[in-house]
matplotlib code that plots the C-alpha trace (Angstrom):
import matplotlib.pyplot as plt

x = [-22.6, -21.8, -18.9, -15.9, -13.3, -10.6, -8.3, -6.0, -7.4, -4.1, -2.8, -3.4, -4.1, -6.9, -8.3, -7.9, -10.0, -12.5, -13.3, -13.4, -15.9, -18.1, -18.1, -19.4, -22.1, -20.5, -22.0, -19.6, -18.6, -15.7, -12.9, -9.6, -6.8, -4.9, -8.1, -9.5, -6.7, -7.8, -7.9, -5.5, -8.9, -10.3, -6.5, -6.4, -9.8, -9.4, -5.9, -7.4, -10.2, -7.9, -5.7, -2.4, 0.6, 0.9, 3.7, 1.9, -0.4, 2.7, 3.2, 6.4, 7.0, 5.7, 8.1, 7.4, 8.3, 11.5, 12.2, 11.4, 13.7, 10.9, 12.5, 15.3, 13.0, 9.7, 11.7, 12.5, 9.0, 6.5, 2.9, 1.4, 4.2, 3.6, -0.2, 0.3, 2.7, 0.1, -2.3, -0.3, -0.1, -2.5, 0.4, 2.1, -0.9, -1.5, -4.1, -6.8, -8.5, -12.0, -14.1, -16.7, -19.1, -17.1, -13.6, -11.2, -8.8, -5.7, -3.9, -6.1, -5.8, -8.6, -9.1, -9.1, -11.7, -13.8, -13.5, -14.1, -17.0, -18.9, -18.8, -19.3, -23.0]
y = [10.0, 7.0, 4.6, 4.7, 2.6, 4.0, 1.6, -0.2, -2.6, -4.5, -4.1, -7.4, -5.3, -3.9, -7.1, -8.2, -5.6, -5.1, -9.1, -8.7, -5.8, -7.6, -10.9, -8.8, -7.1, -3.6, -1.3, 1.1, 3.2, 1.8, 4.6, 4.0, 5.7, 6.8, 7.0, 9.6, 10.7, 12.3, 15.9, 18.1, 19.1, 15.4, 14.7, 17.5, 16.4, 12.7, 13.2, 15.2, 12.6, 9.8, 11.2, 10.3, 11.7, 13.1, 11.1, 7.9, 8.2, 7.4, 4.1, 3.9, 0.5, 1.7, 2.4, 6.3, 6.8, 5.0, 6.9, 10.4, 9.7, 10.2, 8.9, 11.4, 14.6, 14.5, 15.4, 18.7, 19.2, 21.4, 19.3, 21.7, 20.3, 16.7, 17.1, 18.8, 15.8, 12.9, 14.6, 14.7, 10.8, 8.2, 5.8, 7.8, 7.4, 4.3, 2.2, 1.0, 3.8, 3.1, 6.1, 6.5, 8.5, 9.0, 7.5, 7.1, 4.1, 3.7, 0.1, -2.6, -4.6, -6.7, -6.6, -2.6, -2.7, -4.8, -2.9, 0.8, -0.6, -2.4, 1.0, 3.1, 1.0]
z = [-7.2, -9.2, -8.2, -11.0, -11.7, -13.6, -14.9, -17.7, -19.4, -19.6, -16.2, -14.5, -11.2, -12.5, -14.3, -10.5, -9.2, -12.2, -11.6, -7.9, -8.2, -10.5, -8.6, -5.5, -7.4, -7.0, -9.9, -11.3, -14.4, -16.2, -17.5, -19.2, -17.8, -21.1, -23.2, -20.6, -18.3, -14.9, -15.0, -12.9, -11.1, -10.8, -9.5, -7.0, -5.7, -5.7, -3.8, -1.2, -0.9, -0.5, 2.1, 0.4, -0.3, -4.1, -4.3, -3.6, -6.9, -9.0, -10.9, -9.6, -11.2, -14.9, -17.4, -17.8, -14.6, -14.7, -18.2, -16.6, -13.9, -11.4, -8.8, -8.3, -9.6, -7.8, -4.9, -6.3, -7.6, -6.3, -5.6, -8.7, -10.8, -9.6, -10.1, -13.3, -14.4, -13.4, -15.7, -18.5, -18.9, -17.5, -17.6, -14.5, -12.3, -9.8, -10.7, -10.5, -8.9, -7.4, -6.6, -4.2, -2.7, 0.6, -0.3, -3.3, -3.3, -5.1, -6.2, -5.2, -1.6, -1.4, 2.1, 2.0, -0.5, 1.0, 4.5, 2.7, 0.2, 3.0, 5.4, 2.3, 2.2]

ax = plt.figure().add_subplot(projection="3d")
ax.plot(x, y, z, "-o")
ax.set_aspect("equal")
plt.show()
């Protein structure tokens, strides 16, 4: 299984993550989160592998999140509805997402990525 970086090219956090991966010689396949939005099935698998709650997968600082008033709506939605919503629009998903063999990382925290990737190898 190859590493996959799911990112939005105009996102500064994604750019930083991508640069860090390249600078450290970490191979990955690049995937645009808007042009190739993760499917419901992929998200379910990755959410489970990440060990994080579904609500942590939402891009809470995004315009779409605010437009849809998700801060108030999410608590009343089922997990199924939340995942369907995430799969409907890549801009709702927190990014970047880095998928490794045994781990799924969301958001870019260099120290966490270093530790997980080092332990993965």
